C-alpha positions as CSV (number, residue, x, y, z in Angstrom):
1,X,54.7,60.2,-11.8
2,X,51.4,60.6,-10.1
3,X,48.6,60.0,-12.7
4,X,45.8,61.9,-11.0
5,X,45.6,64.2,-8.0
6,X,43.7,63.3,-4.9
7,X,41.1,66.0,-5.8
8,X,40.6,64.5,-9.2
9,X,40.1,61.1,-7.6
10,X,37.5,62.6,-5.4
11,X,35.8,64.0,-8.4
12,X,35.2,60.5,-9.7
13,X,33.5,59.3,-6.5
14,X,29.9,60.1,-7.4
15,X,27.6,60.3,-4.4
16,X,26.8,56.7,-3.5
17,X,23.1,57.3,-2.7
18,X,22.5,59.1,-6.0
19,X,24.4,56.5,-8.0
20,X,22.5,53.6,-6.4
21,X,19.2,55.4,-6.9
22,X,19.9,56.2,-10.5
23,X,21.2,52.7,-11.2
24,X,18.1,51.2,-9.7
25,X,15.9,53.4,-11.8
26,X,17.8,52.7,-15.0
27,X,18.3,49.1,-14.4
28,X,22.1,49.7,-14.6
29,X,24.8,48.3,-12.4
30,X,26.5,50.7,-9.9
31,X,29.8,51.7,-11.4
32,X,32.7,53.9,-10.5
33,X,31.5,57.5,-10.9
34,X,32.6,61.1,-11.0
35,X,31.4,63.4,-8.2
36,X,31.6,66.9,-6.9
37,X,34.9,68.0,-5.5
38,X,37.5,70.8,-6.1
39,X,38.3,69.2,-9.5
40,X,36.3,69.8,-12.6
41,X,35.5,68.2,-16.0
42,X,35.2,70.2,-19.2
43,X,34.2,69.2,-22.7
44,X,36.1,68.4,-25.9
45,X,33.4,70.0,-27.9
46,X,34.7,69.7,-31.5
47,X,37.3,67.6,-33.2
48,X,38.3,68.0,-36.8
49,X,40.9,66.0,-38.6
50,X,43.9,64.5,-36.7
51,X,43.7,65.4,-33.0
52,X,45.1,63.5,-30.0
53,X,44.3,63.8,-26.3
54,X,45.6,62.3,-23.1
55,X,43.0,61.1,-20.4
56,X,44.9,62.8,-17.5
57,X,48.3,63.7,-16.3
58,X,51.0,61.3,-17.4
59,X,48.8,59.4,-19.8
60,X,49.8,58.8,-23.4
61,X,48.2,60.6,-26.3
62,X,45.4,58.7,-28.1
63,X,43.0,59.6,-30.8
64,X,40.5,62.3,-29.7
65,X,36.7,62.3,-30.3
66,X,34.0,64.8,-29.9
67,X,32.5,64.9,-26.3
68,X,35.5,63.3,-24.5
69,X,35.7,64.6,-20.9
70,X,38.8,66.7,-20.4
71,X,40.3,66.7,-16.9
72,X,43.1,68.5,-15.1
73,X,46.4,67.3,-16.5
74,X,45.0,66.5,-19.9
75,X,47.1,67.3,-23.0
76,X,45.6,68.1,-26.4
77,X,47.6,68.1,-29.7
78,X,46.3,68.9,-33.2
79,X,48.0,67.6,-36.4
80,X,48.6,69.4,-39.7
81,X,45.0,69.0,-40.7
82,X,43.5,69.1,-37.1
83,X,41.5,71.6,-35.2
84,X,39.8,71.2,-31.8
85,X,37.6,73.2,-29.4
86,X,37.4,72.9,-25.6
87,X,34.2,74.2,-24.0
88,X,34.1,75.2,-20.3
89,X,31.1,75.2,-18.0
90,X,30.1,78.8,-18.6
91,X,30.3,78.4,-22.4
92,X,33.8,79.9,-22.7
93,X,35.8,78.2,-25.4
94,X,39.5,77.5,-26.2
95,X,40.1,76.6,-29.8
96,X,43.3,75.0,-31.1
97,X,44.4,75.7,-34.7
98,X,46.5,73.2,-36.7
99,X,49.8,71.9,-35.2
100,X,49.1,73.1,-31.7
101,X,49.8,71.5,-28.3
102,X,48.3,72.6,-25.0
103,X,48.4,71.3,-21.4
104,X,45.5,71.9,-19.0
105,X,47.5,72.2,-15.9
106,X,44.7,73.4,-13.6
107,X,40.9,72.8,-13.7
108,X,39.7,73.2,-10.2
109,X,37.3,74.9,-7.9
110,X,38.4,77.4,-5.2
111,X,36.9,77.2,-1.7
112,X,34.4,80.0,-2.6
113,X,33.3,78.1,-5.7
114,X,35.3,80.1,-8.2
115,X,36.5,78.2,-11.3
116,X,40.3,78.3,-11.7
117,X,41.5,77.6,-15.2
118,X,45.2,77.4,-16.2
119,X,46.5,76.1,-19.5
120,X,50.0,76.0,-20.9
121,X,50.4,76.7,-24.6
122,X,53.3,74.5,-25.7
123,X,53.3,75.4,-29.3
124,X,51.0,76.6,-32.1
125,X,48.0,78.9,-31.9
126,X,44.9,79.1,-29.8
127,X,41.8,81.3,-29.8
128,X,40.1,82.0,-26.4
129,X,36.6,83.3,-26.0
130,X,36.2,83.9,-22.3
131,X,32.8,84.8,-20.8
132,X,33.9,85.9,-17.4
133,X,31.8,89.0,-16.3
134,X,33.6,91.7,-14.5
135,X,32.4,92.2,-10.9
136,X,30.1,89.2,-11.1
137,X,32.5,86.4,-10.9
138,X,35.9,85.6,-9.4
139,X,36.7,82.9,-11.9
140,X,40.2,82.9,-13.2
141,X,41.5,82.2,-16.7
142,X,45.2,82.1,-17.2
143,X,47.0,81.0,-20.4
144,X,50.8,80.4,-19.9
145,X,53.3,80.4,-22.7
146,X,57.1,80.0,-22.3
147,X,57.8,81.9,-19.0
148,X,55.0,84.4,-19.6
149,X,51.2,84.4,-19.2
150,X,48.0,86.0,-20.3
151,X,45.3,86.7,-17.6
152,X,41.7,87.6,-18.6
153,X,40.1,89.8,-15.9
154,X,36.7,90.0,-17.8
155,X,35.0,88.9,-21.0
156,X,37.5,88.8,-23.8
157,X,38.1,87.2,-27.2
158,X,41.8,86.9,-28.2
159,X,44.4,84.9,-30.2
160,X,47.8,83.7,-28.8
161,X,50.4,82.2,-31.1
162,X,53.9,81.0,-30.5
163,X,55.9,81.6,-33.6
164,X,58.9,79.2,-33.6
165,X,61.0,79.2,-30.4
166,X,61.6,82.9,-29.8
167,X,58.5,84.9,-30.5
168,X,54.8,85.0,-29.5
169,X,51.9,87.2,-30.7
170,X,48.8,88.2,-28.7
171,X,45.9,89.7,-30.6
172,X,42.8,90.9,-28.7
173,X,39.6,91.0,-30.8
174,X,37.3,92.1,-28.0
175,X,37.7,93.1,-24.4
176,X,41.2,93.2,-22.8
177,X,43.9,90.9,-21.5
178,X,46.8,91.4,-19.1
179,X,50.1,90.0,-20.3
180,X,52.6,89.3,-17.6
181,X,56.3,89.0,-18.4
182,X,59.2,88.3,-16.0
183,X,59.9,92.0,-15.3
184,X,56.4,93.4,-15.4
185,X,52.8,93.4,-16.7
186,X,51.0,95.3,-19.4
187,X,47.5,95.5,-20.8
188,X,46.4,94.7,-24.3
189,X,43.0,96.1,-25.2
190,X,40.4,95.7,-27.9
191,X,41.7,95.6,-31.5
192,X,45.4,95.7,-30.3
193,X,48.1,93.1,-30.5
194,X,51.4,92.5,-28.7
195,X,54.5,90.9,-30.1
196,X,56.7,89.3,-27.6
197,X,60.3,88.2,-28.3
198,X,61.9,85.6,-26.1
199,X,65.5,85.9,-25.2
200,X,67.9,84.7,-22.5
201,X,68.1,88.0,-20.8
202,X,64.9,89.9,-21.7
203,X,61.6,89.7,-23.4
204,X,60.9,92.4,-25.9
205,X,57.2,93.2,-26.4
206,X,55.6,95.0,-29.3
207,X,52.0,96.3,-28.9
208,X,50.0,97.1,-32.1
209,X,46.6,98.6,-32.8
210,X,44.6,97.8,-35.8
211,X,42.5,101.0,-35.7
212,X,44.8,103.2,-38.0
213,X,47.3,101.5,-40.2
214,X,48.1,104.8,-41.9
215,X,49.5,106.1,-38.6
216,X,52.3,103.5,-38.6
217,X,55.1,106.0,-39.1
218,X,54.0,108.2,-36.2
219,X,53.6,105.2,-34.0
220,X,57.2,104.1,-34.8
221,X,58.4,107.5,-33.7
222,X,56.5,107.1,-30.4
223,X,57.9,103.6,-30.1
224,X,61.5,104.8,-30.3
225,X,60.8,106.9,-27.2
226,X,59.3,103.9,-25.3
227,X,62.2,101.7,-26.3
228,X,64.7,104.2,-25.2
229,X,63.0,104.5,-21.8
230,X,63.1,100.7,-21.4
231,X,66.5,100.1,-23.1
232,X,67.9,98.2,-20.0
233,X,68.5,94.7,-21.4
234,X,67.6,93.3,-18.1
235,X,64.1,94.7,-18.4
236,X,61.2,94.1,-20.8
237,X,61.0,96.6,-23.6
238,X,57.7,97.9,-25.0
239,X,57.6,99.1,-28.6
240,X,54.3,100.4,-30.0
241,X,53.3,100.3,-33.7
242,X,49.9,100.5,-35.4
243,X,49.3,97.6,-37.6
244,X,47.3,94.3,-37.5
245,X,48.0,91.0,-39.2
246,X,45.2,88.5,-39.7
247,X,45.8,84.8,-39.6
248,X,44.5,81.9,-41.8
249,X,42.4,80.5,-38.9
250,X,40.7,83.8,-38.0
251,X,37.7,83.1,-40.1
252,X,37.3,79.6,-38.7
253,X,37.4,81.0,-35.2
254,X,34.9,83.7,-36.0
255,X,32.5,81.2,-37.6
256,X,32.6,79.0,-34.5
257,X,32.0,82.0,-32.2
258,X,29.0,83.0,-34.4
259,X,27.6,79.5,-34.2
260,X,27.7,79.6,-30.4
261,X,26.4,83.2,-30.1
262,X,23.5,82.5,-32.4
263,X,22.4,79.1,-31.0
264,X,23.1,79.5,-27.3
265,X,20.4,82.1,-26.9
266,X,17.4,80.2,-28.2
267,X,16.9,78.4,-24.9
268,X,19.4,79.5,-22.3
269,X,20.9,77.4,-19.4
270,X,19.2,79.7,-16.9
271,X,15.7,78.8,-18.3
272,X,16.6,75.1,-17.5
273,X,17.7,76.0,-14.1
274,X,21.2,74.9,-15.0
275,X,24.4,76.3,-13.7
276,X,26.2,75.1,-16.9
277,X,26.1,76.5,-20.4
278,X,28.4,74.1,-22.2
279,X,26.5,72.2,-24.9
280,X,23.6,74.6,-25.0
281,X,24.3,75.8,-28.5
282,X,24.4,72.2,-29.8
283,X,21.1,71.4,-28.1
284,X,19.4,74.4,-29.7
285,X,20.8,73.5,-33.1
286,X,20.2,69.8,-33.2
287,X,16.8,69.5,-31.5
288,X,14.0,71.4,-29.8
289,X,12.5,71.8,-26.3
290,X,8.8,70.9,-25.7
291,X,6.4,70.2,-22.9
292,X,5.4,66.6,-22.2
293,X,2.6,66.0,-19.7
294,X,4.1,64.5,-16.5
295,X,7.6,65.5,-17.4
296,X,7.5,69.2,-18.0
297,X,10.0,70.9,-20.3
298,X,12.1,68.3,-22.1
299,X,14.4,68.2,-25.1
300,X,14.4,65.9,-28.1
301,X,16.9,65.6,-31.0
302,X,15.8,66.0,-34.6
303,X,15.7,62.9,-36.9
304,X,15.0,60.2,-34.3
305,X,12.1,58.0,-35.3
306,X,10.3,55.4,-33.4
307,X,13.2,52.9,-33.5
308,X,15.9,55.3,-32.3
309,X,17.5,54.9,-28.9
310,X,19.8,57.5,-27.4
311,X,22.3,54.7,-26.4
312,X,22.8,53.1,-29.8
313,X,25.8,55.2,-30.9
314,X,28.8,56.2,-28.8
315,X,31.4,54.5,-26.7
316,X,33.2,54.1,-23.4
317,X,36.4,56.0,-22.6
318,X,38.7,55.0,-19.7
319,X,40.2,57.5,-17.2
320,X,42.8,56.3,-14.6
321,X,41.6,56.5,-11.1
322,X,38.0,57.0,-12.3
323,X,37.0,54.2,-14.6
324,X,34.9,54.4,-17.7
325,X,32.7,57.3,-18.8
326,X,30.1,57.2,-21.6
327,X,30.9,59.3,-24.6
328,X,28.1,60.1,-27.1
329,X,28.7,60.0,-30.8
330,X,26.3,62.8,-31.4
331,X,27.6,66.4,-31.6
332,X,24.8,67.4,-29.2
333,X,25.6,64.6,-26.8
334,X,27.2,66.3,-23.8
335,X,24.6,67.6,-21.3
336,X,21.9,64.9,-22.0
337,X,24.4,62.1,-21.1
338,X,26.0,63.6,-17.9
339,X,23.1,65.5,-16.3
340,X,19.3,65.0,-16.2
341,X,17.4,62.0,-17.2
342,X,16.5,60.2,-20.4
343,X,12.9,59.0,-20.5
344,X,10.6,57.2,-22.9
345,X,6.9,57.9,-23.3
346,X,4.4,56.4,-25.8
347,X,3.6,58.8,-28.5
348,X,6.7,60.9,-27.9
349,X,9.6,58.4,-28.0
350,X,12.8,59.2,-26.2
351,X,13.5,62.7,-24.7
352,X,15.8,64.3,-22.2
353,X,14.6,65.8,-19.0
354,X,17.0,68.5,-17.7
355,X,18.1,68.3,-14.0
356,X,20.4,66.5,-11.6
357,X,23.0,69.4,-11.9
358,X,24.8,68.6,-8.7
359,X,27.4,66.4,-10.2
360,X,28.7,64.9,-13.5
361,X,27.4,61.4,-14.1
362,X,29.7,59.1,-16.1
363,X,26.6,57.2,-17.6
364,X,23.1,58.4,-18.4
365,X,20.2,58.3,-16.0
366,X,17.2,56.5,-17.5
367,X,13.5,56.0,-16.7
368,X,10.7,54.0,-18.4
369,X,13.0,52.3,-20.9
370,X,11.3,49.8,-23.2
371,X,12.3,46.3,-22.5
372,X,13.7,45.9,-26.0
373,X,16.2,48.8,-25.5
374,X,19.7,47.8,-24.5
375,X,21.0,50.3,-21.9
376,X,24.7,51.2,-21.8
377,X,26.9,49.1,-19.5
378,X,30.5,50.0,-18.9
379,X,33.2,47.5,-19.6
380,X,34.4,45.7,-16.4
381,X,38.0,45.1,-17.5
382,X,40.6,46.8,-19.7
383,X,41.5,50.4,-20.4
384,X,40.8,50.8,-24.1
385,X,38.1,53.0,-25.7
386,X,35.1,50.7,-26.5
387,X,32.9,51.4,-29.5
388,X,29.1,51.1,-29.4
389,X,27.0,51.1,-32.6
390,X,28.1,53.7,-35.2
391,X,30.6,54.8,-32.6
392,X,32.4,58.0,-31.8
393,X,32.7,61.0,-34.1
394,X,35.6,63.0,-35.6
395,X,34.7,65.7,-38.2
396,X,37.0,65.4,-41.3
397,X,39.6,68.0,-42.0
398,X,39.3,70.6,-44.9
399,X,37.3,69.5,-47.9
400,X,34.3,70.4,-50.0
401,X,31.0,68.6,-49.4
402,X,28.4,69.5,-52.0
403,X,25.5,67.3,-50.8
404,X,24.7,65.8,-47.4
405,X,22.1,63.1,-46.9
406,X,20.2,63.0,-43.6
407,X,18.3,59.9,-42.8
408,X,15.5,59.1,-40.4
409,X,16.8,57.5,-37.2
410,X,20.2,59.3,-37.5
411,X,19.5,61.9,-34.7
412,X,21.8,64.2,-36.6
413,X,24.8,61.9,-36.5
414,X,27.1,62.9,-39.3
415,X,25.9,66.5,-39.5
416,X,28.7,68.9,-38.5
417,X,27.5,71.9,-36.3
418,X,26.1,74.8,-38.3
419,X,26.5,73.0,-41.6
420,X,22.8,73.2,-42.6
421,X,20.7,76.3,-42.4
422,X,17.3,75.8,-40.7
423,X,17.9,72.3,-39.6
424,X,14.6,72.3,-37.9
425,X,12.8,72.8,-41.3
426,X,14.7,69.8,-42.7
427,X,13.6,67.8,-39.6
428,X,10.0,68.5,-40.3
429,X,10.4,67.3,-43.9
430,X,12.0,64.0,-42.8
431,X,9.3,63.5,-40.1
432,X,6.6,64.0,-42.7
433,X,8.0,61.7,-45.4
434,X,10.0,59.2,-43.3
435,X,12.6,59.3,-46.1
436,X,16.2,60.5,-46.4
437,X,16.7,64.0,-47.6
438,X,19.7,65.5,-49.4
439,X,20.7,69.1,-48.5
440,X,23.4,71.4,-49.8
441,X,26.4,72.0,-47.6
442,X,28.6,75.0,-48.0
443,X,32.3,75.0,-48.4
444,X,34.4,74.9,-45.2
445,X,37.2,77.3,-44.5
446,X,40.5,75.8,-45.8
447,X,43.2,75.3,-43.2
448,X,45.6,77.5,-45.1
449,X,43.3,80.2,-46.4
450,X,44.2,83.7,-45.1
451,X,41.2,86.0,-44.8
452,X,40.4,89.5,-44.0
453,X,41.1,91.0,-40.5
454,X,38.8,89.9,-37.7
455,X,36.7,93.0,-37.1
456,X,35.3,93.1,-40.6
457,X,32.0,91.5,-41.2
458,X,32.2,88.4,-43.3
459,X,29.1,86.2,-43.6
460,X,29.8,82.5,-44.5
461,X,28.4,79.1,-43.7
462,X,29.8,77.1,-40.8
463,X,32.3,74.3,-41.2
464,X,30.4,72.0,-43.4
465,X,32.4,68.8,-44.0
466,X,30.3,65.7,-43.1
467,X,31.2,64.1,-39.8
468,X,33.0,60.8,-39.8
469,X,32.0,58.4,-37.0
470,X,34.6,55.9,-35.8
471,X,32.4,52.9,-35.8
472,X,31.6,49.3,-35.9
473,X,29.6,47.7,-38.7
474,X,26.3,48.9,-37.4
475,X,24.1,50.6,-40.0
476,X,21.5,53.3,-39.4
477,X,17.9,52.2,-39.4
478,X,15.2,54.3,-41.1
479,X,12.2,54.8,-38.8
480,X,8.8,56.4,-39.1
481,X,8.4,60.0,-37.9
482,X,7.8,60.6,-34.2
483,X,5.2,63.1,-33.0
484,X,6.2,66.5,-31.6
């Protein structure tokens, strides 16, 4: 079996001139890199509990971590206590509930620059929040399941679940989707759901609306007419009923969506001149933008301190045909390690300067690094994930964390996204005192807890279990506050 396509191999050949220039600036050796082509790289943006991922087509499943690059042919699988989120370049997300498997069969660019996304839901349940704008983009998002598929023509938020071996359910929370079956295609709109029964000869689809549960009897009457019209067993049958069933993971999906919606707008990608939106919500939650003379608008994480280095916690992950890519252990560590430049300035410490958007870089670009700072160097042999410092991060599964301790020099490592309200206020306190601070963390949503239906307002804290780095014996170092 071919491990990687020619297009993907091209992706990993980062422009030689840029690589050599960056390596000279950073004092790093020139390594195999990942450049522009028709193939793309997206982000494994959240991992909770037991999650596995393959690093390309034909590769075996290994333990997954936050910020792993996800490429065409990758396979992701969640365990009974696992959840995961994949974030695309425009900020669209695909979330995997527990015991879910999905293949990313196509992640590529069309000749006109459109992003073509196709995934195959093998089993379980996924939530898709697609940001495609009607009339402004020719991007494609297709989610296949069994012999059927869901196509998203414009922005939409929906859930797709395979129930056993002979039934699937599509629920649309916002927007609309087009479901394609072997004998035809039908549209499922806002606050409607479709039940699809697999059979050897036909697929039977049931479309439901949440808007008026009391009208179920009348809807069933209407459904009988529809079923009679499509009674040919060789054709798909459409049966309409007005009801809506919520799922245990709906609240979790909603909380994650609210986290992105709230934090992605503080400083937008367009203000940075970036064509990419993935990772923006984490940058706004875990740090702040500021102006530094000579560097312009830059970003700095909270809880750094004078002794902190952006390269002290993370690891190296190997991709066949490409080589190693740096993987940050910090929840916010996507954009700053694959685009732009890390710089050090007296009186400010380390900060990230946005830019270099033309291609994905497998290792950070660095300028003005102090001589005492060890810069990341990729392994020269082997294929195994290599741990640096406190290592890579997996958020724990369901649980209750009553108190979380945040230390100077941690840069937010161990703080799950959205788990602390007003993290910027806590950062100022830690900067002022140079001491650890304990904060209350709200209860996360249990994996098995069924909640109210999606459209109802339900204000709760974000997933708040403390993150668990996969690490060496390195210990965090408290550091004095750094100036803003």
